[in-house]
N, C-alpha and C positions, 0 to 999 in steps of 0.2 A: 742447401743450394749454394751455389757459388756467388750469387748476387748479380751475375752477368745476364743480360738479355739480348736476344737477337734484335736486329733493326729492320724496319720496313720503310719503304718509301711512301711519302704522302705529299701531295701537291698543296702548297699554301693557297688558300682561297683568295687572298688579297693580291699577292705579287705573282703567283704562278710559279714560284721557285720550288724546286723539290727539296723536301726536308726529310732527314732520316730520323724517324721517331722510334723510341724504344717500345717493344711489343709487350713488355712486362706490365701487368695490371697495377703494380705498385708504383709505376712511374707517373709523374704528373703530366706526361704527354708533351714535354718541351723538347724541342729539337736540339741535337748536339751541334756544337759549332763547326765540326768537321763536315763540310758539305761538298768537298771537292772529290771528283772521281766518280766512277760508275759502279753500280752494283754488278755482281757477278752475272755475266751473260746478258746484261741489259742492252749492250750496244747493238743497235740495228734489229732487235728481235721484233718489235712492233712494226717497223717500217720494212724490214727485210732487205735493206740496202744500206751501203755505207756512203760516205761523203763523195767518193769518186764516182759511184754509180749515179748519184743524184746530179752531179755536175755534168756527167756525160749524157744524161737523158734529155737535157734541155740546154743545148749549147748555142753558140752563135753570138754575133756581136751585140745583138739587142735582146739577149735572153732575159736580162733582169727587167727590161721594160715591159715584158709580158707577164710579170708577176704582180700580185696585189701588194706585195711588200714595197715595191718601188713607190707606189702612190701613197702608201702609208708613211713611208719615210719622208716624202715631200710634204705631206700634210703635217706631220709631227714637227718637221723643221720650221714650218711657217707658224705653228702655234708657239714654239719656243722663241721664234723671232719676235712675235707679238709681245710675249712676256718681257723680253729684253727691252723692247721699245717702250713698254709701259714703265719698267723700272727706270729707264733713262729719263722719261717724262717726269716721273715723281721726283727724281733727283734734281732735275732742273727747277721744278716748282719749289722744292725745299730750299735750294740755294738762293732763290729769289726772295725768300721770306724776310730776312736771311736766316737759314738754318743749315749749316754745313759742319757736320760732325761725322766724318767718314766711317770710322770704326763703330761708333755707336749706332749709326744708321743700319748697318748690316748685322749687328749683334742679335737683334730680335729674330732674324731669319735662322741663325744657328740654334738659338734656343728653341724655336718652333720645330726645327728638324730633329733636334735631340728628343723633344717631347713626343713627337709623332712616331718617328722611325726608331729612335733609341728605346722607347718604351716597348715597342713591338718586338725588338730584338731580345730584350730581357725576357719578355713573355715566351718567345720561341725557344730560347736557349736555356732559360733558367738563370738565376742570378750567378750561380757558380760558373756556369758555362760562359756567361757574359764576361766575368772577371778573367777567366782563362783566355778568352778571345783577346782582351786588351793586353794581357801579359805576353801573349804570343805574337800578335799582329798589330798591336797598338802603335808601334813605331812607324809602320807603313801609313796608317791613317793620320798620324801626327804630321808627316811630311805632306800628305795630300791636303790636310786642313790648312797648313801653313801657306801653301801655294795658293789655295783658293781665297783665304783671308786677305793675302796681299793683293791678289787680283782685284777683289772687291774694294779694298781700301784705296788703291791708287786710281781706280776708275771713278769712284765717287769723288775723290779729291780733285780730279780733273775738272769737275763742274764748277769749282770756284773760279776758274780762269778761262773757261771756254764756253761757247754757246751750244745749244741743243743739237743743231745739225752738224757742226764741226766735230763734236764728240761722238755722235752716232755714226757718221759716215766718212769723215775726213775731208769734207768739202766745206769751204767757207773762207772768208777773207781773214788774213792775219792782222790783228789790230794792235799788236805790240808785244812787249815782253811777257805779259800775262797770258796771251794767247799761245805763245810758244811754250811757256811753262805747262799750260794745260795739255797741249799736244804731247809733250814729253811724258807727263804723268799718265796720259791715256795709253801711250806706247808701252810704258813699264807695266801697267795693269794688264794689257793684252798679252804681254810676254808671260806673266805669271798665270794668266788664264790658260794659255796654250799648254804650259807644262802641267797644270792641274787637270786639264781635259785628257791628256794622254795618260796620265797616271790613273785617272778614274776609269777610263776605258779598259785598262789592263785589270784593275781590281774588280770591276763589276762583271767582267767576263768570267771570273773565277769564283766569285762569292755572291751570295744573295743580295738583291737590290737593297732590302731594308737594312742589312748589316752595313753596307758601304755608306749609304746616305746617313744612317743613324750615327755611325762613328765619325763621319765628316762633321755632322752637327755637334756632336759631343765635344770633340777636340777643338773644333772651330770656335765653340762658345768660350772656351778658356783662352785661346790665343787671341781672339778678337777682343775679349774682355780686358786682357792685359794691355793690348794696344790702345784701346780707348782710354784706359787709365793713365797711360804714359804720354801718348801723343795728342790726345784730344782735349786735354784739360783747358788750354786757353780758349778753345772753341766753345766750351760750355757757357762761358760768360758773354761771348759775342753773339750767340745765337738767340733767336726769339723763341720763347717757350709758351707764352700766354695766348698765342693765336690758335684757335680751334682747327685751322686748316693744317697745322703741323701734324697733329695727331692723325688726321685723315690721310694725309700724304704718306706718313710712316706706315700706317696700316695697309694702304694700297701697295706700297713698295714691298712690304714683307710678304703679303699674300701672293703677289706676282712671282716673287722669288721662290716661294714654296712650290708653286706649280712648276716653275722652271726646273728646280732641283729634283722634282719628282719625275719629270719627263726626260731630262737629259740622260740619265743612265740607260733608259730604253733606247734612245737614239744611239748611244755608244755601242749597244749590243747589236742593233739592227744594221748600223752603218759603221762609222768611225769618227774619231775626234776631228779628222781632216774635213769630212763632209759636214759634220756638225758646225764647224766654224764657217764653212762656205755658206751654209744655210742661214746662219745668223746675219750674213751680209745683206741678204734680201730684206731684212728688217729695216734697212735704210729707207725703203719705200714708205713704210708706215711712219718712220721717224720724220721724213720730209713732210708728209701730210700734217702731222701734229705740229712740226716746227713752223710751217707756214700759217696754219689755221689758228693755233693756240698762242705761239710766241711771236708771230708776225715777222719771221725771219726770211731771208732770201737765200736761194740756193745757187750754187755755181753752175754755169752753163754746161759744164762737162758731166754733171751728175746723171742726166738721162742716158748718156752714152755708157757710163760706168754701170748703171743699173741693167742695161741690156746685156752687157758683157757678163755680169754676174749670173743672170738667169740662163744665159747660154752655157756658162761654165757648169752649172748644176746638171744640165742634160749631158754635156760631153763627159763629165766625170764618170758616169756609169756606163758609157759605151764600152763594150768588150767585157763587162763584168759578168760573172756566172749567175745562174739562177738564184744562188744564195747571196749574191751581192758581197758586201763586206761583213756580213754576219759571221762568215767563216774566218776565225782568227788563227793565224799561223802558229801562235805560241801555245795553242790548246791541244795540238796533236792532230793526226790525220782525220779522226772521226770526232774531234772536239771532246775527247774523253777526259781531258784535264780541266774542263770547264764545268760550270754549274748548269743544270737543266732548269732554266728559268725563262721568264718573259722576255722574248726577243732574241734568244740565243739560237745559234745554228745547231747546237747539240739536240735541242728539242725537235728540230726539223729532221735530223738524222735518225733519232730514236723513234719518233712517233709517225713520221711520214706525212705530216700535215703540209699542205701547200703554203699556209701562212706560218711564219716562224713563231708568232705569238699563239 
């Protein structure tokens, strides 16, 4: 025998991504790292139609509003907004202890992502396949991890100088140089977040969810660890460690980020990085409630007007969108053949003919 075996497609029970598993009985059943592209004759067989036919079948200015995916995207956006609001709250509570070690605070999130998704990637690909993945595509994930780590670092750093509502929504009175410094750090963090979101949307459209998030956690763990060792050393002495609240706040912060990092890739597939960021703006509503009730802060009189504008923008954003919304990625080809068949992708809709993308 030549030792080569044919491949069959199998759907992952956890993420829903399609994996190519070796059919040979001698194989351990691990998936190969090459998951891009379509099997021979697979495109449109189950659905009997291509992307153009799907788009033509349900057109109109309000086509996307008549799909269940629209409401799923709105719901997922609010869940992610609540997660961000929760992490903002925990960051404010930690800063009040005082406990402000920006890189160290987010380090545990990357460790947890690496343990959960990285371990599953090794199980799916095998250790050799995982090594090949890092040698071939590791540089892409290093860039993604760097952008994400910097976004987290500067966002958490901003809480040293600004209040809960100002950091969360941009409204609040400027109290001096520290307030301005906090706003600038928040702006830098948002810039890195924006680049990270666009990069992750591209990668997660072409690769399995667990691979992207696992690699983000793996490389982020090392980058963030290096940053906390270099930049956070003075903060270790200044922060309070013997208060039991610190451990609870860190745990809550990390768990909320785990949920956020698990749901964000699905949002990138169903919609886009642009809509993802707009959805997070609605989290200001929850932030204001917490800011007023927990931190006894005051909001600017223009905030209600801004909130109404944001909610209106979410609806206007999808006017004129097709039945597939933004799940149809232009860089994946006409029938999304260059993308992965996974949870939230338009390729799954094209191939299987389901009304729901998931």
